[in-house]
N, C-alpha and C positions, 0 to 999 in steps of 0.2 A: 859368493853372490856376484862377483864380477863377470862370470860366464853366462849369466842370465840375460836374455833379451827383454829388459823391462818395458820396452816400447809395446810389447804385446800384452801387458797387464793393464786392465782398465782402471785400476785404483790408483795409479801413479802417473806422474808427469815429470819431465825434465825441461826446464825453460832456461835458456842462457840468461845469465844475470840474476836468476832467482836461486839463492843458496848455491852459488857458483856452478849452476847447471846440474847439481846432484839430483838423483831420483828422489822425489818427495811425494807424499800422499797428495792426490789431486785436490787443489783448492787450499792447500796448507803450505807451510814452510818446514814441515816435519820430514826429515830425511828417513828413507826406508832403512838405511843402515843403522840409524839410531835405535829403531825399534828392535831390530835383530840383536844388537848389542845388549840392550836392556832386558830382553826376554831371556837372556842367558842367566841372569842373576835375580830377576824380579818377577813376581807373579803378574799375569796379564792384567789384572784389575789395577795394579799400581801403574803399569805402563800406560794403560788407557787414561787414567787420571792425570798422570804427569805430562803426557804429550797431547792430550785433547784430540785424539783420534777415536773413531768408533770401533767397536768389536768387529763389525762387518768389514771395515776397511782393512784391519789387521788380518782378519780371516781370509780375505781375498788375496792379500799378498802372500800369506803363508801357503794357501792352496796353490797359487801360481808357482811359488818356489818349489814346492813338493812335486808338482806335476812336471816342472821343467827338469828337476833332478832325476826323474824317471825317464826322461827323453834320451834317445841315443845322443852321444856326444857330438856327432856331426851336425845335429840340428840346432845346437846352441851356438850363439854368437856373442862376442864380447859386447857388453852393454854400457 
């Protein structure tokens, strides 16, 4: 995840002083990394309930990550 340029994803934001500047879902304090970690072991319905994010927000982030993973490495920047 560190190699993705999250600034290009419309569903997330990073604000200095908000969750230590971590990438979070826009308008929340929910770190993107927390969703990825929890999706490894929990069904999406449980993650949505526990983190109070929408399916659309999570889908946007997953789609962005998948699309970025398909991009040539030279187009990715540390985020």
